[in-house]
C-alpha positions as CSV (number, residue, x, y, z in Angstrom):
1,X,-142.1,-19.9,23.9
2,X,-143.8,-16.6,24.4
3,X,-143.3,-13.5,22.2
4,X,-140.8,-11.9,24.6
5,X,-138.7,-15.0,24.8
6,X,-138.8,-15.4,21.1
7,X,-137.6,-11.9,20.5
8,X,-134.8,-12.3,23.1
9,X,-133.7,-15.5,21.4
10,X,-133.6,-14.0,17.9
11,X,-131.7,-10.9,19.1
12,X,-129.2,-13.2,20.9
13,X,-128.6,-15.8,18.2
14,X,-129.3,-14.3,14.8
15,X,-127.8,-11.6,12.6
16,X,-129.5,-10.2,9.5
17,X,-127.0,-9.6,6.8
18,X,-127.9,-7.9,3.5
19,X,-125.7,-9.3,0.7
20,X,-124.9,-6.6,-1.8
21,X,-122.8,-6.8,-4.9
22,X,-121.6,-3.4,-6.2
23,X,-120.9,-3.5,-9.9
24,X,-119.9,-0.1,-11.4
25,X,-122.3,2.4,-10.0
26,X,-125.2,-0.1,-9.7
27,X,-126.0,-1.9,-6.4
28,X,-128.1,-5.1,-6.5
29,X,-129.3,-6.5,-3.2
30,X,-129.4,-10.2,-4.0
31,X,-130.6,-11.7,-0.7
32,X,-131.3,-11.2,3.0
33,X,-130.5,-14.2,5.2
34,X,-130.6,-15.0,8.9
35,X,-127.1,-16.2,10.0
36,X,-126.6,-18.0,13.3
37,X,-123.6,-17.6,15.5
38,X,-120.9,-20.4,15.3
39,X,-121.4,-23.2,17.8
40,X,-120.7,-26.8,18.4
41,X,-122.9,-27.8,15.5
42,X,-122.3,-24.8,13.4
43,X,-118.7,-24.7,12.0
44,X,-116.3,-23.0,11.9
45,X,-116.6,-23.4,15.7
46,X,-115.5,-20.7,18.0
47,X,-114.4,-18.2,15.3
48,X,-116.4,-14.9,15.9
49,X,-115.4,-13.5,12.5
50,X,-117.4,-16.1,10.6
51,X,-121.2,-16.6,10.4
52,X,-122.8,-19.6,8.8
53,X,-126.3,-19.6,7.3
54,X,-128.0,-22.4,9.3
55,X,-128.5,-25.6,7.3
56,X,-126.3,-24.4,4.4
57,X,-122.7,-23.9,3.4
58,X,-123.0,-20.1,3.0
59,X,-120.5,-18.1,5.0
60,X,-120.2,-14.4,5.9
61,X,-116.7,-13.1,6.8
62,X,-115.4,-9.5,7.1
63,X,-118.0,-8.1,4.6
64,X,-117.5,-10.9,2.1
65,X,-119.9,-13.7,1.3
66,X,-118.9,-17.2,0.4
67,X,-120.8,-20.3,-0.8
68,X,-118.9,-23.5,-0.2
69,X,-115.9,-21.5,1.0
70,X,-115.3,-20.5,4.7
71,X,-113.0,-17.6,4.1
72,X,-114.2,-15.7,1.0
73,X,-111.7,-13.1,-0.3
74,X,-114.1,-11.3,-2.6
75,X,-117.5,-9.6,-2.0
76,X,-119.2,-12.7,-3.4
77,X,-117.2,-15.9,-3.9
78,X,-118.5,-19.4,-5.0
79,X,-116.6,-22.7,-4.8
80,X,-118.5,-24.7,-7.4
81,X,-120.6,-24.2,-10.5
82,X,-123.2,-21.5,-10.7
83,X,-126.5,-21.9,-12.6
84,X,-128.7,-18.9,-13.5
85,X,-131.5,-17.9,-15.8
86,X,-130.0,-14.5,-16.2
87,X,-127.1,-12.2,-15.2
88,X,-126.9,-8.5,-14.9
89,X,-123.6,-6.5,-15.0
90,X,-124.2,-2.8,-14.5
91,X,-127.2,-2.0,-16.6
92,X,-126.8,-4.9,-19.1
93,X,-128.7,-8.1,-18.4
94,X,-128.2,-11.4,-20.3
95,X,-129.9,-14.8,-20.3
96,X,-126.6,-16.5,-20.6
97,X,-123.2,-16.1,-19.0
98,X,-120.8,-13.8,-20.9
99,X,-118.4,-15.8,-23.2
100,X,-116.6,-13.0,-25.0
101,X,-116.6,-9.3,-25.8
102,X,-118.6,-7.9,-28.6
103,X,-116.8,-8.1,-32.0
104,X,-114.5,-10.9,-30.7
105,X,-113.7,-13.5,-33.4
106,X,-113.2,-17.2,-32.8
107,X,-112.9,-20.4,-34.7
108,X,-115.2,-23.3,-33.7
109,X,-114.8,-27.0,-34.6
110,X,-118.5,-27.4,-35.6
111,X,-120.6,-26.0,-38.4
112,X,-122.8,-23.7,-36.2
113,X,-121.9,-20.8,-33.9
114,X,-122.6,-21.0,-30.1
115,X,-125.2,-18.8,-28.5
116,X,-124.4,-15.1,-28.6
117,X,-122.2,-15.6,-31.7
118,X,-123.0,-15.3,-35.5
119,X,-121.3,-16.6,-38.5
120,X,-118.7,-14.2,-39.9
121,X,-119.8,-14.8,-43.5
122,X,-120.2,-11.2,-44.8
123,X,-123.9,-11.2,-44.5
124,X,-125.9,-8.0,-44.2
125,X,-127.7,-8.0,-40.8
126,X,-130.0,-5.7,-38.9
127,X,-128.4,-2.6,-37.2
128,X,-131.2,-2.9,-34.6
129,X,-131.0,-6.6,-33.8
130,X,-127.2,-6.5,-33.6
131,X,-127.0,-3.0,-32.2
132,X,-124.0,-3.7,-29.9
133,X,-122.0,-5.2,-32.8
134,X,-122.9,-2.4,-35.1
135,X,-121.7,0.1,-32.5
136,X,-118.4,-1.8,-32.3
137,X,-117.6,-2.3,-36.0
138,X,-120.0,0.1,-37.8
139,X,-119.7,-0.3,-41.6
140,X,-116.0,-1.4,-41.7
141,X,-117.0,-4.5,-43.6
142,X,-119.8,-3.0,-45.7
143,X,-122.7,-0.6,-45.4
144,X,-125.4,-3.2,-46.0
145,X,-128.4,-1.4,-47.5
146,X,-127.1,1.9,-46.2
147,X,-129.7,2.5,-43.6
148,X,-131.1,-0.6,-41.7
149,X,-128.3,-3.2,-42.2
150,X,-124.6,-3.5,-42.1
151,X,-122.2,-6.3,-43.2
152,X,-120.3,-8.7,-41.1
153,X,-116.7,-9.6,-41.8
154,X,-116.3,-12.5,-44.2
155,X,-113.8,-15.0,-42.9
156,X,-114.8,-17.8,-45.3
157,X,-111.8,-19.3,-47.0
158,X,-109.3,-16.8,-45.4
159,X,-106.4,-17.0,-43.1
160,X,-106.1,-14.2,-40.5
161,X,-103.1,-11.9,-40.6
162,X,-102.3,-9.4,-37.9
163,X,-103.0,-5.8,-38.9
164,X,-99.7,-3.9,-39.8
165,X,-100.8,-0.8,-37.8
166,X,-97.6,1.1,-38.7
167,X,-95.1,-1.7,-38.3
168,X,-94.0,-1.5,-42.0
169,X,-94.3,-5.3,-42.6
170,X,-97.5,-5.1,-44.6
171,X,-97.3,-1.4,-45.5
172,X,-100.3,0.5,-46.8
173,X,-102.7,-2.0,-45.5
174,X,-106.0,-0.7,-44.2
175,X,-107.7,-2.3,-41.2
176,X,-110.2,-5.1,-42.1
177,X,-109.2,-5.4,-45.8
178,X,-108.5,-8.6,-47.6
179,X,-105.6,-9.7,-49.8
180,X,-105.4,-12.1,-52.7
181,X,-102.9,-14.9,-52.7
182,X,-99.4,-13.9,-53.9
183,X,-95.7,-14.9,-54.2
184,X,-92.9,-12.6,-53.3
185,X,-91.1,-11.2,-56.5
186,X,-88.2,-13.3,-57.5
187,X,-86.4,-14.7,-60.6
188,X,-84.6,-17.9,-61.8
189,X,-81.5,-18.1,-63.9
190,X,-82.0,-20.2,-67.1
191,X,-78.8,-21.8,-68.5
192,X,-78.0,-21.3,-72.2
193,X,-75.8,-23.2,-74.7
194,X,-74.8,-26.8,-75.0
195,X,-74.7,-29.1,-72.0
196,X,-73.8,-32.8,-71.7
197,X,-75.8,-34.9,-69.3
198,X,-75.2,-38.6,-68.3
199,X,-78.3,-40.7,-67.8
200,X,-79.5,-44.2,-67.8
201,X,-77.9,-47.4,-66.5
202,X,-75.5,-47.6,-69.4
203,X,-74.0,-44.3,-68.7
204,X,-75.1,-42.9,-72.1
205,X,-74.4,-39.2,-72.6
206,X,-76.8,-36.8,-74.3
207,X,-76.1,-33.3,-75.6
208,X,-78.9,-30.8,-74.8
209,X,-79.1,-27.3,-76.0
210,X,-81.1,-24.8,-73.9
211,X,-82.0,-21.5,-75.5
212,X,-82.3,-18.3,-73.6
213,X,-85.7,-17.7,-72.2
214,X,-86.8,-21.3,-72.1
215,X,-90.0,-21.9,-70.1
216,X,-90.8,-25.0,-68.0
217,X,-94.2,-26.6,-68.0
218,X,-96.9,-25.8,-65.4
219,X,-97.0,-27.5,-62.1
220,X,-99.0,-27.0,-58.8
221,X,-102.6,-26.1,-58.1
222,X,-104.8,-23.0,-58.3
223,X,-103.4,-21.2,-55.3
224,X,-100.4,-20.9,-52.9
225,X,-101.2,-22.2,-49.4
226,X,-99.8,-24.0,-46.4
227,X,-101.4,-27.1,-44.9
228,X,-104.6,-26.1,-43.2
229,X,-107.9,-27.2,-41.6
230,X,-111.3,-25.7,-42.2
231,X,-113.1,-24.4,-39.1
232,X,-116.1,-22.0,-38.8
233,X,-115.4,-18.3,-38.1
234,X,-117.8,-16.7,-35.6
235,X,-118.2,-13.2,-34.3
236,X,-119.6,-12.1,-30.9
237,X,-122.6,-9.9,-31.0
């Protein structure tokens, strides 16, 4: 095939499509591919609104690009898993897929935090290394050394309670503060005077005198708590 025939063939059978994904104000051209027109061996056959990248399952339709899907409804849509060594959203690039927003808290059922998360254990950490987290929470949980570090929230041994935020349920509570265990104020009435009790298999009766202000013995543990399970608290940085 000579050069002229080659040129005519390309013009007749190929379309060059630039695939762009606009994220915020940034435009990233991710690929330029040659798409052949639909034909007997190039499904979807006879539909002029679709183009298929020859030898693949990548489709172009109405300005949208699909991989593994013939009618993509978004600018870039994938039917299947995506593997990548990095991801850029706007001007921020990461080497792993996002799995939460900065300062998110979550419990994990293992004794280490996943990538991108750090133990919420009250430690003083670098304001530079964890700059995004410092921007989000500042010195709410401690100033660190006052210049180069700041403190993480300490979730060890604590239950989480929703911040009152003006609801009047936990009045006077500042955001991010802790509380000691407590019981709501109450009282018990202690009977006084003589009382007759029947006890034992023989039905014996006993006279008992209870003086005012009598005190029972101690019972229970070192704190008041519901049934619980110990998980690790992590914070997203």
